[in-house]
C-alpha positions as protocol buffer text, in pm:
chain_id: "A"
residue {
  index: 1
  type: MET
  ca { x: -1508 y: -8866 z: 10493 }
}
residue {
  index: 2
  type: PRO
  ca { x: -1883 y: -8809 z: 10538 }
}
residue {
  index: 3
  type: CYS
  ca { x: -2110 y: -8845 z: 10231 }
}
residue {
  index: 4
  type: LEU
  ca { x: -2110 y: -8547 z: 10000 }
}
residue {
  index: 5
  type: PHE
  ca { x: -2488 y: -8536 z: 9970 }
}
residue {
  index: 6
  type: CYS
  ca { x: -2530 y: -8580 z: 10343 }
}
residue {
  index: 7
  type: ARG
  ca { x: -2307 y: -8279 z: 10392 }
}
residue {
  index: 8
  type: ILE
  ca { x: -2512 y: -8083 z: 10141 }
}
residue {
  index: 9
  type: ALA
  ca { x: -2841 y: -8192 z: 10300 }
}
residue {
  index: 10
  type: SER
  ca { x: -2718 y: -8077 z: 10637 }
}
residue {
  index: 11
  type: GLY
  ca { x: -2614 y: -7734 z: 10511 }
}
residue {
  index: 12
  type: GLU
  ca { x: -2245 y: -7794 z: 10570 }
}
residue {
  index: 13
  type: ILE
  ca { x: -2176 y: -7751 z: 10198 }
}
residue {
  index: 14
  type: PRO
  ca { x: -2378 y: -7489 z: 10004 }
}
residue {
  index: 15
  type: ALA
  ca { x: -2592 y: -7594 z: 9704 }
}
residue {
  index: 16
  type: SER
  ca { x: -2827 y: -7416 z: 9460 }
}
residue {
  index: 17
  type: LYS
  ca { x: -3145 y: -7546 z: 9620 }
}
residue {
  index: 18
  type: VAL
  ca { x: -3455 y: -7594 z: 9407 }
}
residue {
  index: 19
  type: TYR
  ca { x: -3679 y: -7755 z: 9668 }
}
residue {
  index: 20
  type: GLU
  ca { x: -3655 y: -7872 z: 10032 }
}
residue {
  index: 21
  type: ASP
  ca { x: -3872 y: -8026 z: 10291 }
}
residue {
  index: 22
  type: THR
  ca { x: -3817 y: -8240 z: 10596 }
}
residue {
  index: 23
  type: ASP
  ca { x: -3736 y: -8561 z: 10388 }
}
residue {
  index: 24
  type: VAL
  ca { x: -3607 y: -8434 z: 10052 }
}
residue {
  index: 25
  type: LEU
  ca { x: -3366 y: -8189 z: 9903 }
}
residue {
  index: 26
  type: ALA
  ca { x: -3350 y: -8092 z: 9534 }
}
residue {
  index: 27
  type: PHE
  ca { x: -3059 y: -7885 z: 9403 }
}
residue {
  index: 28
  type: ASN
  ca { x: -2899 y: -7796 z: 9071 }
}
residue {
  index: 29
  type: ASP
  ca { x: -2626 y: -8041 z: 8951 }
}
residue {
  index: 30
  type: ILE
  ca { x: -2284 y: -7862 z: 8940 }
}
residue {
  index: 31
  type: ASN
  ca { x: -2204 y: -8041 z: 8618 }
}
residue {
  index: 32
  type: PRO
  ca { x: -2534 y: -8014 z: 8430 }
}
residue {
  index: 33
  type: GLN
  ca { x: -2591 y: -8252 z: 8137 }
}
residue {
  index: 34
  type: ALA
  ca { x: -2899 y: -8059 z: 8018 }
}
residue {
  index: 35
  type: PRO
  ca { x: -3036 y: -7702 z: 8057 }
}
residue {
  index: 36
  type: LEU
  ca { x: -3237 y: -7839 z: 8358 }
}
residue {
  index: 37
  type: HIS
  ca { x: -3039 y: -8090 z: 8564 }
}
residue {
  index: 38
  type: VAL
  ca { x: -3158 y: -8122 z: 8922 }
}
residue {
  index: 39
  type: LEU
  ca { x: -3056 y: -8386 z: 9176 }
}
residue {
  index: 40
  type: ILE
  ca { x: -3331 y: -8499 z: 9417 }
}
residue {
  index: 41
  type: VAL
  ca { x: -3201 y: -8664 z: 9726 }
}
residue {
  index: 42
  type: PRO
  ca { x: -3342 y: -8808 z: 10044 }
}
residue {
  index: 43
  type: LYS
  ca { x: -3198 y: -8623 z: 10348 }
}
residue {
  index: 44
  type: ARG
  ca { x: -3144 y: -8966 z: 10513 }
}
residue {
  index: 45
  type: HIS
  ca { x: -2842 y: -9149 z: 10388 }
}
residue {
  index: 46
  type: ILE
  ca { x: -2917 y: -9453 z: 10162 }
}
residue {
  index: 47
  type: ALA
  ca { x: -2613 y: -9564 z: 9955 }
}
residue {
  index: 48
  type: THR
  ca { x: -2776 y: -9716 z: 9650 }
}
residue {
  index: 49
  type: THR
  ca { x: -3117 y: -9823 z: 9517 }
}
residue {
  index: 50
  type: ASN
  ca { x: -3011 y: -10175 z: 9626 }
}
residue {
  index: 51
  type: ASP
  ca { x: -3026 y: -10055 z: 9985 }
}
residue {
  index: 52
  type: LEU
  ca { x: -3388 y: -9936 z: 9956 }
}
residue {
  index: 53
  type: THR
  ca { x: -3634 y: -10129 z: 10173 }
}
residue {
  index: 54
  type: GLU
  ca { x: -4010 y: -10170 z: 10168 }
}
residue {
  index: 55
  type: ALA
  ca { x: -4017 y: -9895 z: 10433 }
}
residue {
  index: 56
  type: ASP
  ca { x: -3867 y: -9660 z: 10177 }
}
residue {
  index: 57
  type: GLU
  ca { x: -4145 y: -9693 z: 9918 }
}
residue {
  index: 58
  type: ALA
  ca { x: -4312 y: -9367 z: 10014 }
}
residue {
  index: 59
  type: LEU
  ca { x: -3980 y: -9183 z: 10008 }
}
residue {
  index: 60
  type: VAL
  ca { x: -3900 y: -9312 z: 9656 }
}
residue {
  index: 61
  type: GLY
  ca { x: -4248 y: -9195 z: 9548 }
}
residue {
  index: 62
  type: LYS
  ca { x: -4183 y: -8857 z: 9697 }
}
residue {
  index: 63
  type: LEU
  ca { x: -3852 y: -8828 z: 9503 }
}
residue {
  index: 64
  type: VAL
  ca { x: -4030 y: -8901 z: 9178 }
}
residue {
  index: 65
  type: ARG
  ca { x: -4324 y: -8664 z: 9254 }
}
residue {
  index: 66
  type: THR
  ca { x: -4084 y: -8391 z: 9350 }
}
residue {
  index: 67
  type: ALA
  ca { x: -3902 y: -8439 z: 9016 }
}
residue {
  index: 68
  type: ALA
  ca { x: -4240 y: -8413 z: 8828 }
}
residue {
  index: 69
  type: ALA
  ca { x: -4338 y: -8097 z: 9024 }
}
residue {
  index: 70
  type: ILE
  ca { x: -4003 y: -7932 z: 8952 }
}
residue {
  index: 71
  type: ALA
  ca { x: -4028 y: -8018 z: 8577 }
}
residue {
  index: 72
  type: ALA
  ca { x: -4376 y: -7873 z: 8566 }
}
residue {
  index: 73
  type: GLN
  ca { x: -4266 y: -7560 z: 8757 }
}
residue {
  index: 74
  type: GLU
  ca { x: -3977 y: -7510 z: 8506 }
}
residue {
  index: 75
  type: GLY
  ca { x: -4203 y: -7553 z: 8203 }
}
residue {
  index: 76
  type: TYR
  ca { x: -4103 y: -7900 z: 8102 }
}
residue {
  index: 77
  type: GLY
  ca { x: -4400 y: -8105 z: 8233 }
}
residue {
  index: 78
  type: GLU
  ca { x: -4570 y: -8116 z: 7899 }
}
residue {
  index: 79
  type: ARG
  ca { x: -4258 y: -8081 z: 7679 }
}
residue {
  index: 80
  type: GLY
  ca { x: -4091 y: -8380 z: 7841 }
}
residue {
  index: 81
  type: TYR
  ca { x: -3816 y: -8462 z: 8084 }
}
residue {
  index: 82
  type: ARG
  ca { x: -3620 y: -8767 z: 8202 }
}
residue {
  index: 83
  type: THR
  ca { x: -3564 y: -8904 z: 8552 }
}
residue {
  index: 84
  type: VAL
  ca { x: -3281 y: -9146 z: 8621 }
}
residue {
  index: 85
  type: PHE
  ca { x: -3149 y: -9340 z: 8925 }
}
residue {
  index: 86
  type: ASN
  ca { x: -2802 y: -9487 z: 8861 }
}
residue {
  index: 87
  type: CYS
  ca { x: -2703 y: -9779 z: 9084 }
}
residue {
  index: 88
  type: ASN
  ca { x: -2342 y: -9855 z: 9144 }
}
residue {
  index: 89
  type: ALA
  ca { x: -2023 y: -9753 z: 8947 }
}
residue {
  index: 90
  type: GLU
  ca { x: -2084 y: -9944 z: 8627 }
}
residue {
  index: 91
  type: ALA
  ca { x: -2418 y: -9763 z: 8583 }
}
residue {
  index: 92
  type: GLY
  ca { x: -2251 y: -9425 z: 8644 }
}
residue {
  index: 93
  type: GLN
  ca { x: -2318 y: -9368 z: 9014 }
}
residue {
  index: 94
  type: THR
  ca { x: -2037 y: -9150 z: 9145 }
}
residue {
  index: 95
  type: VAL
  ca { x: -2188 y: -9039 z: 9476 }
}
residue {
  index: 96
  type: PHE
  ca { x: -2305 y: -9328 z: 9687 }
}
residue {
  index: 97
  type: HIS
  ca { x: -2618 y: -9165 z: 9826 }
}
residue {
  index: 98
  type: VAL
  ca { x: -2939 y: -9241 z: 9638 }
}
residue {
  index: 99
  type: HIS
  ca { x: -3033 y: -8949 z: 9405 }
}
residue {
  index: 100
  type: LEU
  ca { x: -3271 y: -8904 z: 9122 }
}
residue {
  index: 101
  type: HIS
  ca { x: -3151 y: -8705 z: 8819 }
}
residue {
  index: 102
  type: LEU
  ca { x: -3409 y: -8477 z: 8658 }
}
residue {
  index: 103
  type: LEU
  ca { x: -3303 y: -8371 z: 8303 }
}
residue {
  index: 104
  type: ALA
  ca { x: -3481 y: -8153 z: 8059 }
}
residue {
  index: 105
  type: GLY
  ca { x: -3450 y: -7873 z: 7804 }
}
residue {
  index: 106
  type: ARG
  ca { x: -3280 y: -8058 z: 7517 }
}
residue {
  index: 107
  type: PRO
  ca { x: -3356 y: -8373 z: 7306 }
}
residue {
  index: 108
  type: LEU
  ca { x: -3260 y: -8675 z: 7513 }
}
residue {
  index: 109
  type: ALA
  ca { x: -3151 y: -8979 z: 7297 }
}
residue {
  index: 110
  type: TRP
  ca { x: -3242 y: -9344 z: 7365 }
}
residue {
  index: 111
  type: PRO
  ca { x: -3078 y: -9561 z: 7462 }
}
residue {
  index: 112
  type: PRO
  ca { x: -2889 y: -9334 z: 7704 }
}
residue {
  index: 113
  type: GLY
  ca { x: -2505 y: -9318 z: 7713 }
}
């Protein structure tokens, strides 16, 4: 079965899109853990952060900058937000396509879950 996020990025599966360009797609999480919970994904399939290469450095920066822009657009830039990459099952990764979680809108405890 093809990757869920690849299918969303290709338009095969609908999503509540927040941002899209040629490299990146951001959409609302279907199981939000905060009032703002957006997933920012590269359109190109990369399974985990372990699979990122030096050639992906600009792409990772774009994911982070996109998260910051969305947080600011939604009014959380100054209030605060969290960005999280999970890598592999023990860390909570359930879809094996690199994605950055953007969470905001409620107090976020430390350490996380």
